[in-house]
N, C-alpha and C positions, 0 to 999 in steps of 0.2 A: 605857505608852500603847498605844492600839489601833492596829494596822497599822504599828507601828514595830518594826524588827528589833532583837532583844535581844542579838545577837552583838557583843562588844567590837570597837571600831574600825570598825564598819559604820555607814554613814550612810543605809541604805535607808529611804526615805520620810521622811527629815528634810528640813527646809527647804533645806539645802545639799546634800542627797544626791539620788540617782536615784529615780524612781518605779518601784517593783517590786511583785511579788506576794508576799504574806506568808502562810506556812502555820503553822497552830497545832500545838502539840505533840501527839503521838499519845496516846491514852488507854491503850494497852497498857503495862503497867509496864516490861517489859524493853526495848521499843523507846524508850519515853520516857526511861529512864535512859541509853540509848545517846546520845540527842540531847544530854542534859545533859552527859555526859562529853565528847562531841565539842566542845561549845562551850568548856568549860574555865573557866567562871566560878566563883570560890570561893564556897561557901555559897549557890549560886543555886538558888532554888525557883521554877519558872515558875508564873505565874498563868493564869487562863482567857483573858486578853487577850495573853499573851506569844506571840511567834511568831518564825520564822526566815524571812528573805527568800530568793528564788530564786537569789541570787548565790552561795549556799553549797552548791548541789547541782550534781552533774554532769548532763550531758544525758541519760544513761541512766536517771536517776531520774524522768523526767517521762513522762506519758502524754498524747500530743497528738491522738489520734484514737480514736473508738469503733469497736469491732469486733463483728461478729455473723456467724452462720453461717446460710446459706439452705439448708434441708433439701431443697428442691425442685431446686435447681441444683447443690448441693454446693460453692458458692463462699463465700469469706469476704468479707463486705461491710464497708467502712470508711467513716467519715465524720469530718471534722476537728472538733475541739472548739473552741468559742469561748474557753474558759478551760482552760489546761492543768492537769492534776492530777498529784499525786505518786503513785508506786507504793507498794504496801502496806508494803514493807520498806525504803524509802528513808530515809537519814539524812544530815545535813550533813557535808561533808568538805572544803570549800574555805574557807580562812580567810586573809585578807590581814593581814600584820603578826604572824602567829603564827610560832613556830619551825617549821622544816621538818619535824621529826619528828611534829608534831601533825597534819600534813596527810597523812601516809602511813599511813592506816588501811586495813587489808586489806578489800577489797570482794568480795562473792560475785558472780561473773560467770556462774554457772550458771543456766540457765532453770528456772522452776518445773516440777516433775515433772507437776503437774496440767495445765499448759499444754501441755507436750510430748505428754502422752497425748491431749488434745483435738485437737491438731494432727494426730496420726497418724490419729485417727478421722475427722476432717474430710477428710483426703486420701483415705482409703479410700472414704468415701461419695461424694466427688466423682468418683473413678474409676469407681465402680459406676454412678452416674447417667449419666456420659458413655457408658459401654458400653451402658446401657439405651437411651439416646437413639439411638445408632447402630443398635442392633438394631431399634428401632421404625421408624426411617427405612427400613431395608432391608425390613421387613415391609410397610409401607405402599406402598413402591415396587413390591413384588411384586404388590400388589393393585390398582394403577392400570392403566388401559387408555386408549388414545387412539383406538381405532377399534372398530367393531362386530365386526370379524373377530378382533381381539385379545380382546375380551370373550368371544367364542364359545370361544376356547381356554382361558380361565380360568373358565368357568362351573362347573367342577367344584369350585371353591373356595367356592361359595355354600352347599353343604350343603342343597339344597332339600328341603322337607318333602313329604309325600305330597299335600298340599293343591294343589300346583302341578304343571302339566304344561308342559314346555318345547316350544315350536313354533318352528322355525328357518325364516326366510325371508331372501331376499337383502337386503332393505332394512330388516329389523327382526328383533328377537327378541321372542317373545311368551310370557309366563308366564301360563297360563290355568287357571281353575278350571272343570272340565268337570262337568256334571250329566247324568244319564240320564233323569230324569223331567220331563215326560211324553215328551220326546224328547231325544236328545243335543244339547246346546247349550253355548255358553260363557256362564257367568253373570258371572264376574269375570275381568278380565284386566289385566296390567301390561305395557305395551309400551315398548321402548327402540329408537329409530330410529337412522339413520345419523348424525344430528347429536348423538347421545348424550343425547337428551331423553327423559325418562320421562313417560308418560301412563297414567292409570288409568281403566278403564271398568267401568261396571255395565251389563251387557248391551250396548246400543248407545248408552248415555249416557256422555258424557265427564265424569269427576269432576274438580272443581276443587280439592278438599281432602279428604284422608283423614288422620285423626289430626292430627299437628302438621305434616304436609307439604302444601305447596301445589304444584299442577301446572299446566302442565308444569315439570319440574325437571331441570336439567342434572346428569348423573351420570357420573363418571369413576373411580369406585372400586367394587370388588365389595363392600366393607364397607358403603357407603351403600346399594347395591342390596339387600343382604341385610336391612338394617334396614327399607327400604321394603316389601319382601315380607313380612317378619315383622309389620309394623304393619298392612298390608292384610289379611293372613289373620286376625289377631286381631280387627280391626274387623268384617270380613265374617262371622265365625263367632259372636262373642260379642254383637254389637250389630246384628243383621239389621234390626230395625225402624227404629232410628235411621239406619242406613245408607240405607235406602230413602227416608226423609225427606230426608236430605242429598242424595241423587241428584235428588229432585224439586226441591229448592232450587237445585241447580246448573243444572238445565234452565231454571228460571225466570230465574236470573241471566244465562244466555246469551241468553235472549229479551229481557231488559231492556236488554242492550247494544245490540241492534239496533233495539228499539222501546221508547222510554221511556214505558211505560204505567203509570200509577199503580195500575191494577188488579193487575198482576203484582207490583208492589212491596207491595201490601197482602197478597196471598196469601203471598208469601215471608216477610213479617214474622210473619204468623200461624203459619206452620210453625215459624219460629225460636222464637216464644214458647211453642209446644207442648212443646218439650224443655228449656226453661229452668227451673231451680229458683227462681231469683230473677229475676222479670220485669223486663226493661229495655226500655222503649218508645222508639221513634224520635221525634225532635222533630216530624215531620210527623203521626205518630199522636197525639201529645199535643195538637197544635193542633186537629186534627179532633175529637177526643173532647171537648176543652174547649168548642168551639163547639156540638157536638151536645148536650152536657149543659146548656149555657146555654139552648139553644132548647127542649129538652123533657126535663127531668130524669126524668120517669116512663118515657118511652119508652126513654131510655138505660138505666135500671135493668132494664127488661124485656128488652132485647137482651142485656145483660150476664148476667143470671140464666138466660137460656135456654141458655147454654153453646155457642151457635153461633159466637160471636166471643169472642176474648180481649181485653178492654178494661180500662183502668185503673180502679181503685176510685174511687168518687166522692170519697173522702177525699183521694186523690192530686190530683185536679183542684181540690178546694177549697184544698189547700195551695198549688197553683200560683197560685190567684186571690187568695190572702190577703195578698199583698205590699202594703205601704202605697204603693209606687210605682205601683200599677196602678189602685186605686180612686179615682176623682175625688172621691168623697164625703169621704175622709180629707184631701184637699188643702184643705178648708175650714179645717182646723186649721193654724195658723201654722207648726207644727213640720214639717208635710209639704208646705208650699207649693212648687209646681213640682217636687215630688220625682220625678214621672214623667219630666220633661224632663231632670233631672240624671242619671238613670239612662241614658236613651237617647242622650244627647249623646256618650257614649263610643263609640257605634257609627257616628256620623255622619262623613262625609267633610268636607273643607274646603269643597267646593262646597255641600254641604247646609247648612252653618252660615251662609251669607249669606242672611238671611231678612228678611221683613217681617212685621209683626203685623197680623192682621185680626181684627175682632170684629164680632159682630152679635147681635141679640136674637131669641130664640125664645120665643113665648108658650106657657105651660104651664098645666095644670089645677091650680088651687089645691087641694092635697090633702096631708095629713100622714100619714106612715107611720112605724111603730115597727119598726126593723130593727136587729138586733145591739146592743140596749141603747142605741139612740140614735134620736131623732126626725128624720126626713128630710122636708123640704118647707117649712121655716121660712126666711124671708128672712134673709140675713146682715147686712143693714143696718137691720133692724127686727125686732120680735118677732112679726110677722104672717106669714100664709101667703104664699109666693112666687107671683107671677103670671107671671113671666118669668125667663129665665136668659140672662145675657150670656156668650156662648161666645167664647173667645179662641183663635185659631189662628195658628200661624206657618207661612209658606210660603216655600220657597227661591226666590230669583230666578235661580238658576243650575242647578237640578235639579228633579226632580218631587217632592221630599220635601215633605210637609205633615203637620201634627199639631195636634190640639187640646191645649193646654197647661193650660187652666184653665176651669172652669165656675163662674159666680157667680150663684146664685139671689137674686133681689130682688123686691120688690113695686113700689116706686117708687124712682127714683134721681135724685140731684142731680148737677149738673155737677162739683162739687168732688170728690164721691166717685168718680165715673167717671174723672176726671182722675188722682186718686191711684192708682186701680187700674191704669190704663194705665202710669203712671210706675213703678209697682211691678213690672210684668212686664217690658216692654222698650219702646223708642221705637216709635212706631206711625205707620201711614199708613192712612187710611180711603179706600176706593174705592167708587164708586157703580156698581151693576149695572143697565144699561138694555138688556139683550139683546132684550126684547120690542119695542123701537123698530125693529128690523130688519124688522118686518112692513110698515112704511111706508117706512123709509129704506133703499132698495136701488137698484141700478143700473137694474133694469127699470122702476121708477117714474119715474126721471128720463127715460129714453128714451121711455117711453109718453107722458109729458106733452108732450115736444117734438114727438112724432109726430102726436098727435091734438089738440093744443091749439087750433090754428087751425081744424081741421075741425069740431070741436064747440063752438068759441067759448068755451073754458074761460077764466074770468076770472083774470088774473094768473098764467097757467100758466108763463111764463118765469121770473118771480120765484120761484114755488114750486119749480120745477125747480132753480134755483140754490141755494135754501135747502136743499133735500134733498141736493144734491150736496155742499155745505159740511159738513153734519152727517154725511153718509155717509163723506166723506173723513176727517173727525175720528175717526169710529168705527173705520175701517179701521186708522188709526195706533194707536189706543188699545187695540185688541182683538187685537194680534199675540201669539200664544202659541207659535208654532213658528218655527224658523229657516228653513224651506224653503217656507212657504206663499206668500211673495211670488214666488219663482221658479216654483213649481208653477202659480200662477194668473196669472203674468206681470203682476203689479201692484206697482209700486214703492212704493205707500203701505202695503203689507202686509209690507214687509221690516222687520227689527229696527231699533230707533231708536238711532242713534249719539249721541254727546255733542257732535259738531262743530256749530258754529253755522251753517256754510254748507251743511248738509244740507237738501235740499228739504223733508223732513218736519218738521224743526225750524223752518224758516222758515214753513211753513204753520201750525204751532202758534202761533208769534209773531203772525202775521197774524190768526189766529183769536182770540187774546186782544184784539188791537186792535179787531177787529170786534165782540166782545162789549162792549168798553168804549164804543164809539160807540153801540151799540144801547141800552146802559144809560143813556147821557147824553141820549138822545132823549126820555126821560121820557114814554113812551107809556102811556096807561091801558089800552089794549087792544092785541091783536096782539103780545104779548110773553110772556116767561117769568116765572114766579114768582121772587120774590127768592131763595128757597132754591135753586131749580134754577139760576138765574143764578150765584149764589155757588159752587155745587158745580162748575159747568162751569169757572169761572175758577180755582178752587183746584186742581182736578184737572189742568187743562191746564198751569198754571204749575208744579205740583209734579212732573209727570212729566219735564219737561226738567231740573229741578233734581236729580231722582233720577239721571238719566243722567250728569250731571256728577259727582255724589257717588260713584256706583258706579265711575266711571273713576278718580277720585282716590284712593279708599280700597281698592277691590277690584281695580283694574287691568282692568276690563271695558270693551271698546271699544264695546259696545252693550248694550241691555237689551231684554227682551220686555215691553212695557207690559201685555199681557193677564194677566201674572202678578200684577199689582198690583190685583186685583179680589177680590171676596168670593164668587166662584163656588164655591170649595172649601167654604166654610162653608154655602152654600145646599145643596150636595150632601150635606154631613154632616147637616144638619137633616132632609133627606128620608130619609136612612138611619135616623136616630133614630125617625122616625115609622113606617117600614116594619117595623123590628125590634121595635116595640112594638105590633104588631097592626094596623098601618095606621091608627092613631088620629092625628087632627090635634092635639088637645089632649092631650099626654102629661104625666104628672106628673114632678116632679123626680127621684123614685125611679127611674122608667123611664129617664129621661135618664142618670142616673148608671150604672145597670146596663148600658145599651147602650154607653155610652162605655167602661165597664170591659171589656166583651167585645172591643171594638175594640182597646183597649190590650193585652189579653192576647194577641191575635193578633199585634200588632206586636212585643211584647217576645219572645214565643216564637219569632217568625220570626228574631230576631237572636241569641238565646242563652238557654239555660236552665241552672239550677243542678242539679248531680247530686252526691249524697253519694259516689258511687263515682268519678266522672270529674271532679268540680269544675265549673267554668264551661265549658259546651259551646257553641261557636259553631256556628250553623246556616248553612252556606254555600250552601244551595239558594235561589237568588234567583228561582226560577220561581214561588214562592208569590205568588198574586195579592194586591194590596193592597186595603185596605178603602175607599179614597178615594171611588170613585164607582160602587159596586156594591151590590146589595141582598143580604140575608142568604141568600136561596135560592141565588143564583149563587155566593156565597162557599163555602157548604157543598158544592155540587156540583162546585166547582173541584178538589176533592181526588180524587174518584172519579166522573168524569163518565159512566162507562159503567154505573153502578148506576141502574136504573130501577125504580120501584115503581108498581104499578097496583092496581086493586081486588081482583084475585085473590090478591095477596100478603097481604092483610090480612083475608081472609074467615075467619071463625071465631075471630078474635082477641078 
């Protein structure tokens, strides 16, 4: 039987016996015969399943740990084995119930000659390594110094080449490269001061890096100082052109530390690209070049081919722009629906994710284009040319984040279709923008009516002033977009709206709703609002208080800024679409898609880009201006504002 001991009178691994390890018979004929003889079973021939348990072996027959020799340290390493093994020449010698003479088999107690020889070699190597380590410690200790004076005494250990001339001063030691033409001067120098810091200079320019060393560098060993001097002499002699470029870059970097000017950053990057075999562009450069190429591809090609600037190849830019998550045109496909938002959400903070949905309609020119093997300009809910596009934007209620998440080109739309689209994206809230009403509804109008009403006998001037005051107060509450505007203007109605029912602003909104209700019940044929305007006022006023309660219960917000629940951001985006499409009012759906694509490229590149060499690279420069409420010219000039072009620059082009 398998795993059962074959020795007579042994119960190893039987139901009534102990649980033990069983070892198979060896394959070597001589040792195998010795096992059979030791067992003493008459006419016994072991099978492949026969075995002898561990109870019949002495402790010296087992190997309980693995051993290895470390050539670097000269030490023997050991590790316990989970399962003990038999030695190569082990045989069973313990038998209970056998005559005593059967258990008295002579055993060889001598160590294996090979093992003894290896042990002697290991011991000799270990002693040699220990001696070498001690010798190295003494050598390194002799090369250490703790002061400038001690270094001066050990400077003979440096074995200086003829390249360097040593100049001793009280506060530093200077290793200088002197040149005679056109006049004696120090061209290169390595200085070590009293703080034992090493600095390298090219003429009067402090170098930040030479070879693999960055400066200033603490040095307390003559060995390290020798390596620094050898590296500097090699770089200065063999690569003089590259060294001059590096010196210029070091100067630019020192300037950028004190003055964060994008002009110097651009020059420094161009110098770095000049000496690169494989060009690697910064994220800011890629963003700028992508925008420039999108605005004027031919001008970009001209600048690049002129050789005056090192810019990415158009193919590189096209690869950046080809992601399905950027192009809003591809989001018309169900497969890529809201793909852009799914990519960007990973970069958003918790405050950015508390959003509202805003949507509005922009009228477009009915026009069909054939681009990239597809026709653009067809309505998604019919087979006709689209005459308008519904643009859906999300805006955070707790931060400045906003983004267009979907563009839906249509010709005509039914309520059910629009409702399904809104439900498909996220829950929504529509707000009405009446900022032009401020031309009439302002504090000066109220004061002027009360001041001159009697003098000029203006009819119903007091009622008119009260009406304007009510609408103006409502607008002040609903248009708050900043936390501090109420404190700055000392106006309690311009402070954030809390969720508490006893707040004066909340009570005013409740009274305003009652006032609208009474006005509506008067059933006046003249002197009233239209049904649509009346309904919009009631829905907007009632909803804003409900939103305050909802945000407190779900987000833990003690107040909200009602001005964030408007479509001003969408109107700003529509203006940007028209400006970036040649200042045309009626733009085509292709122009809308391309403009939104440029904006998304800027947004995604601002957060992170993919690199074959470095993987996903996050861009931590938060100074990049957002696209929310600026035109394309200011966006481009925001990178290098000091670059000015006039008529003289383009004469002869």
